[in-house]
C-alpha positions as a Markdown table, in Angstrom:
| # | Residue | x | y | z |
|---|---|---|---|---|
| 1 | Met | 0.0 | 0.0 | 0.0 |
| 2 | Lys | 1.3 | 3.4 | -0.9 |
| 3 | Lys | 2.0 | 6.0 | 1.8 |
| 4 | Tyr | 2.0 | 9.7 | 1.5 |
| 5 | Glu | 3.2 | 12.7 | 3.5 |
| 6 | Tyr | 1.6 | 16.2 | 3.2 |
| 7 | Lys | 2.9 | 19.7 | 3.5 |
| 8 | Phe | 0.7 | 22.7 | 4.1 |
| 9 | Ile | 2.0 | 26.2 | 3.2 |
| 10 | Glu | 0.0 | 29.3 | 4.2 |
| 11 | Val | 0.0 | 32.2 | 1.7 |
| 12 | Pro | -1.5 | 35.3 | 3.3 |
| 13 | Ala | -3.6 | 37.5 | 1.0 |
| 14 | Lys | -1.5 | 40.6 | 0.1 |
| 15 | Arg | -3.3 | 43.9 | 0.9 |
| 16 | Gly | -2.4 | 47.5 | 0.7 |
| 17 | Met | -2.1 | 50.5 | -1.6 |
| 18 | Lys | 0.9 | 49.2 | -3.5 |
| 19 | Val | -0.4 | 45.6 | -4.0 |
| 20 | Gln | -1.2 | 44.7 | -7.6 |
| 21 | Ala | -4.1 | 42.5 | -8.5 |
| 22 | Gly | -2.8 | 39.0 | -8.8 |
| 23 | Asp | 0.1 | 39.4 | -6.3 |
| 24 | Thr | -1.2 | 36.7 | -4.0 |
| 25 | Phe | -1.8 | 34.4 | -7.0 |
| 26 | Glu | 1.8 | 35.0 | -8.2 |
| 27 | Ala | 3.0 | 34.1 | -4.7 |
| 28 | Cys | 1.1 | 30.8 | -4.9 |
| 29 | Lys | 2.5 | 30.0 | -8.3 |
| 30 | Glu | 6.1 | 30.7 | -7.1 |
| 31 | Ile | 5.6 | 28.3 | -4.1 |
| 32 | Ile | 4.0 | 25.6 | -6.3 |
| 33 | Val | 6.9 | 25.7 | -8.8 |
| 34 | Ser | 9.5 | 25.8 | -6.0 |
| 35 | Glu | 8.0 | 22.9 | -4.1 |
| 36 | Ser | 7.5 | 20.8 | -7.3 |
| 37 | Lys | 11.3 | 21.0 | -7.9 |
| 38 | Lys | 11.7 | 19.4 | -4.4 |
| 39 | Gly | 9.5 | 16.5 | -5.4 |
| 40 | Trp | 6.2 | 17.7 | -3.9 |
| 41 | Arg | 3.1 | 17.4 | -6.0 |
| 42 | Leu | 0.3 | 20.0 | -5.7 |
| 43 | Lys | -2.7 | 18.4 | -4.1 |
| 44 | Gln | -5.1 | 21.3 | -3.5 |
| 45 | Val | -5.4 | 25.0 | -2.8 |
| 46 | Val | -8.0 | 26.0 | -0.2 |
| 47 | Thr | -9.3 | 29.2 | 1.3 |
| 48 | Pro | -9.7 | 28.5 | 5.0 |
| 49 | Phe | -12.9 | 29.7 | 6.7 |
| 50 | Asn | -12.4 | 32.6 | 9.2 |
| 51 | Glu | -14.2 | 31.4 | 12.3 |
| 52 | Lys | -13.8 | 34.7 | 14.1 |
| 53 | Met | -15.7 | 36.6 | 11.4 |
| 54 | Gly | -18.4 | 34.0 | 11.1 |
| 55 | Val | -18.7 | 34.7 | 7.3 |
| 56 | Ser | -16.2 | 35.3 | 4.6 |
| 57 | Tyr | -15.7 | 39.0 | 3.7 |
| 58 | Gly | -12.9 | 38.4 | 1.3 |
| 59 | Val | -10.0 | 36.1 | 1.1 |
| 60 | Met | -7.7 | 36.1 | 4.2 |
| 61 | Gly | -5.2 | 33.8 | 2.5 |
| 62 | Tyr | -4.7 | 30.4 | 1.1 |
| 63 | Gln | -3.5 | 27.0 | 2.2 |
| 64 | Val | -1.4 | 25.3 | -0.5 |
| 65 | Ile | -1.4 | 21.5 | 0.1 |
| 66 | Phe | 1.3 | 19.3 | -1.3 |
| 67 | Glu | 1.7 | 15.5 | -1.4 |
| 68 | Lys | 4.7 | 13.3 | -1.7 |
| 69 | Glu | 4.9 | 9.5 | -1.8 |
| 70 | Ile | 7.1 | 8.0 | 0.9 |
| 71 | Asp | 8.7 | 4.6 | 1.1 |
């Protein structure tokens, strides 16, 4: 039976006057490319629910989930 390990990387949403549209997406892409070179495979990108706010009023950030088969 195959076994896997997982890595979770948090990418906070970039905000502010000097932030360009797509900056957070570009950060996610850089992480995905970098981790794939280390043998990790992208499994999923999720937007965690902010429990303190009760509802989502915009993206707070993303969790990029990677998978790697282990021996």
